N, C-alpha and C positions, 0 to 999 in steps of 0.2 A: 503494499497499500503507501505510496505517494506520501510524504513525511507533511504537514503544512505548515506552511511557514511562517516566523515565528511575527508577533504583533508589533506593526509599524507605531510609531508617536502616537500618528492619526489615529489607527485602529485601537491602542490603549485607550486616549482620549474617549473613543466610542464607548467602551468598555467598561467604563468608570462611570459614563456620564449613566448607562443602562442598569447598571450596577444599583449606585445609588438612586436612581427613579424607581427602581422595582421594589428596595429595601425599603421606601416610603410607602408605598402604595399596598404594601402585605395586608393591613386590616380591609382596606376597602378592597384587593381582591380573594379574602376569604367572604367578607359578606356577600359578595357577589353570587361565589360557587354556594353558600348556604342557600340564598335568594331562590337559586335552581334547582336546588334538590328537595328544600321545601314543598317546591310544586309538582305534584306526579305528573307524568309522564307514561305512565307505561303501556307498551305495545308486546302485545293484546292488551288492552281494546285498541289501540293506536289513535286516540281521539288527540292527538296531538298540536292541535294550533293554537289552543290557549297556553301551553308553557312556549309557543314560539313566541306569542305577541307577549306577555310578559319579558323574554329574554331580547325582544328586538326593543320593547320601552327601556329597559336596562342599557343597553349597547347604547341607546342614545342617549341614555344619561351621561353617559360618559364621552357625547361629544363625536359620535359615529353617524353617518347615516347610512342608515338602513335596510337596504330594497327584502319586500316582501313578495314571495311567488310562492301560490297558491298551490295546490292541485287539485284539479277537479273532483266534486263531489264524487262524480260519476267513475272516475277511473280510482281514487281511494276505495272505493266500495270496491270493484274489480280486485283489488288485489290486500281485497279483507284488511282494509283497517279505514278508521271514519274519518280523521280530517286528516291533511299532512299541508304544514306551510312553512316553504325553506328559506334559509335567512341568507342574505350574502352583501359583506360589509367591505367594500372596495378603496382603496389608497395606492395613488400613484407619487412618487416620490418625485421622480424625474421622467424625463424623455427616453425612450431605447428601454434595454436591461428585458430581463426576464419577469412572467408574471407569474407568482408563485402563490398557489390556492392553499391555505391552511384547514382543514376539515373535520369537525369532529360532530358527533350525534345525539340529539336530546333525548330521544327515545331510549325506553329500557325496558327490563323485562319486570312483569312483576315482584311484589317481593318475596312473597312464599311466606311460610312459617320457620318459628324457631329465631326470630331476632331478639337479641337482646338490649338492643338500643332502636327508638322509635325509625321507621324504614325510613319517612320522611324528617326526621328529626334535625340533620346536620348539627349532631349534637356533636361537640368537638373533644377526646379525652387524651390525655397523654400524646397531644401534637395529631392525634388522627381525626378526620372527619371521618362519622360514621354516616349514611347514608345511601338509598339507591339509587346509581348513578355519580355519586364521589368519584367515583374512580372510571366507571365507563358507563359514556365520556363527557359529563358534561364538566369533570377538571378542566377540561381541556376547551371549553368553551372559556374559561380563565384563563387560561395557562395561552393560547394565542390571540386574544383582546389584549390581554396586558403585554404580550411580546411586540405587539403594534404598537399601543401607547406608550412603551419603553424607548422603540424607532424611533415615534413621531418626536418624541420631547429629547432624545439624544441629538437630531437633526442632523446626522449624518451627510456627505453629500455622495447620494444613493442614484441611480436609473432602475425603471425596472417597476414594480406596483404590488403589492400584495392584498390579497383577497381573503378573505372570512367567509368558508361555507358552511355554515351550522345547518345540519340536514335532520329528518327527521324520520325514518324509516328503514336504519339500518338492524334494527332488529325483525326486520320483516324481508330483508333481501336486499334493501338498499334500491330497488328500480324507482322508486317515486324520490329518490334524494340526490346522491350524485350523479344517477345515470340518469335521472331525469331532466335534470340542472345541463348534465353537457348536452343530452340529446337535443333538446330545444336550443341550442345555441344561448346560452344565456350566460355562458360562462365559459372561457379557450385558454385555461394557465396553463404557461410552460412547464412549470414542473407542482410537485404537491408535497403537502407533510401532513399524513394522517395520524388520527388517533393515537398513542402508543403510551407505554412508560417509561420512565428515567433510566434504566440501567442497561438499555442496550435501543441502539437502533435497528427496529426491524427491515428487512430488505426482500424478504419472501414470506408468503404464510401457504396454510394449508387451503383447498379448495373443499367443494362443501356438494354433496349429491344427496337429494331427497325424493326415497322415491314411497306411494301408496303403493300395496296392495293388500287389493280385495278379491278372497276365493267363494263365488258364489255354488251352495248344493241347494239342497230342496230339503224343506222342514218335515216330520215325521213325528207323530206320537211314541214319545219316549218307551211304550208299553212296543211298539214295533219300527225301532231303529231301523231295521233293513229296509224297510218302505223306503226312507230318507236317500239325501244324501248329506253327508256327514263334513258341513263346511272347515269347522275345528278341526275334524283329525286332519285334511287337508292340510291347513294350516299351520297345525303342529307339525306335519311332517316336514313343509318348507322351513317353517324355524328352526326345527334341528339340522337342516342341509344347509342354513347361513350360518349356523353358531358352529358348526364345526369347518366351515371354509373361514371362516374368521379368523381360527388360526393361522393359516397360513399369511395374513398380510403382515405376522410380527416380523418375516423373512423379507418386508420391501422396507425398509428403512432408506430414510431421505438420508443423503449425503450433508444436507444441509443444517446446521447446528441447531440445534433447538425445534424442528420439525417430528423427528421422530418415525413411527411406521404409519401408513393407514391403517384407519380404525372403522370399524362396522359397529352401530350401537340399534336395537329397536325400541323407541322409545314411547311410543301408543299402540294399542291393540283393543278394539272393540267389535262388538260381535250380539249374538245370540238370540232369542226370543224370549224364554224361561226356561227356568228349570228342568222342565217335566218334556220339552221339544229338540228334535233335532236340530243344532244349529244350521240356518240355510246362510248363513253372511258372517264371515270375518275379514276385518279390514287392519290391517297393521301397515304404518310409518315407519321408515328405517332411514339410517343417516350414517351418510357413508363419507368419510373424512378422504380429500384424494392428498396425496403431496404433490411439490411443485413440477417435481419427475414425469409424472403420471400421466397422461392424456383422460380426460374428461371423457371421450366418446368409448372408447378403447372400456375404460373404467365400468362405465352406465352399462356395456353390452355384456360384460362379462357378469355382472353381476345379475343381470334377467337370464342370463343365460343358468347359473345356479339355481333359479326361481324356478326356468322352466323344466329345468333337467330332476327338480323334485319333484313336479306335479306330473310328470308322469304317473306314477305312479296310482295318480286319482285321475283317471280318465273321463269319469262322470262331472268330474267338476269343471267349474269353469273361473276362470280368473284373466283378471285385467291390472297389469303394471303398469300405472301414470304415475311420470315425472312432476313432483312439484318443486323442485328447486335443482336448480344447476348454477354453481358458484366455481369457476373457474379461479384454481390457485397463482397466487401473485408471485411472480419470480421479475429479476429485476430488467429495465429496459437500460439501453444507453441514455446514456447521460444522471442513470442512479448514482453509480459510484463518486462523482463528484457531490453530489446530495447529501448521500451517505459518508464522507470524511469529511465532508464539514461540518455535518452536525456531531460527530462522532469527537472530532476535534473540539469543539465547543462543550459539550456538554462534559468529557475531560477532565476540562479547564475548572469547570461551574462545580463539578463534582468530585473531584480531588482523585481521583483513580480513571483505570484505562475505563473506557466505553466502546467497544464494540461493534459488530453486526450479528445479525443475529436473523431466524428463523422463528414464527411463532405457529402453534397446531391451530388455529385461529383460521376463520377466515373475517375480512371485514369488508365496509365498502371502498380499501384502496383497488381493489381488482376494477372497481370502474374508469377509475383514472386509468390505471393498466391498459384496460382495452383500448381507451382512444390513442392509445402511445404515448402519455404522459406519466413521467419518470414520476415514481412515488417512493415514500418512505414512510415508519411511523417511527413518533416519539411523541412524548408527550409527558402527564406528569401519572407517578404511580410507581409502586414498590419494585421488587426484583421479579415477582414472578404471579402471574392472577389468582393463584392459592391465596398469598400471603395478600391480595387485596379483597378478597372472600367475593368476588367478582363472576356473577349470577346467581350469589345464596346472600344467605342470612347474613347480617352485619357485614353488606359491603364498606369497605375502607379507606381511606384515600391519607400517608401520611403527608402533610402539609406540605415540610421542607421540600419535597420532590416535587409540589406544585409551584415553589418559589425558584427551585434551582432548574424546572424545566424550561420554567419562563426565561428564566436570561437565558438559557443555554439559547432555545429555541431565536430568542433577539439577537443573539449575535452572530448566529448562525446565517438570520434574512442579512442581516449587515454584510458579513462578510457575501452571501451571492449575489446582493444586488451594490457591492460598491463598484464604482466606475471601473475598475483593473480585473471583476469578476471577467468568467470567462463569457460571450456568449453565446444566448440562450440558443439551441438548436433547430 
């Protein structure tokens, strides 16, 4: 990896101004995040327009001009959500130069059970803020907003622009968030940074395939089960085949640190009529995680083959396999290396330890930018792992120190990427 050049006196002055501004703003930044956490934006059901309205008002209170981009009610309904309003903030520093988008999502998974802190309380205990969305990824609304505020306050001579893309559909696939904004031509960034955690710059992540398998038989009285076609028996055979095949996935390890092997999980199952009736229908949904080296079409074909092979033993049952979601893996694009190198160098200086690049076994909205040829990495506020953050489970939490550190690192990286001496955008 190319070593970053030492900061010039000019850059050091900019860095000092950024650090001083952010140190004075910590309480304001924390209160901003707390307001976002205290306002629910669960997805499902995905009625997130009220949260977007709150976020827009808070951002306008900081002096930003906020564009509101609502998705039509019909389109939202077609994607299984109630309301989506995406927000964009744009700030141009000077002519020419790249446009760098900073994307975080404001929709969150429902809180579920088991909390010891109020899910929407934004309670701070021993330097950690607790609440749904505190880590994933309302925190990076605050990270990116204050990074831009700090850069404006430092006022170095820069060229290019920064955009905040604050979207509300990540937990449902992102098709109505970044994918919609890009497809509509509302934004055309050259580079992008997506929500992440502070101790690694993520350059690759898994893809994901969701399939629904519906098996239909024929109902019959439990006193005469042979008169029916038992959909549950057929489904049980298919599930056994899938679980047996799952063991093979462990041998397909990704070469990218942090990714691991492909995974298969059956997460939902339902069916049957009553205890004394042969079940005429069983449906289940499965989640197949795709490592970056895999071809999504080939992976789906293989999985469908396992299901079809298991059903051969039940010729009277009928089955339909429907794709619910196909999220492509994220792989680095040309231009990603400059972005990741700059962010890693800045984060290393701020955190006082070597911050490198890695992959994560998740899938994110970053893939929508990559699909448009936009180099993107993930970096933001958060601890070392999703487990430490309790992401998507009870007592989700954020170490506030990483909010302040990640904000400074992002601001410094933007200053480097937008400097008059930066490499022009491709």
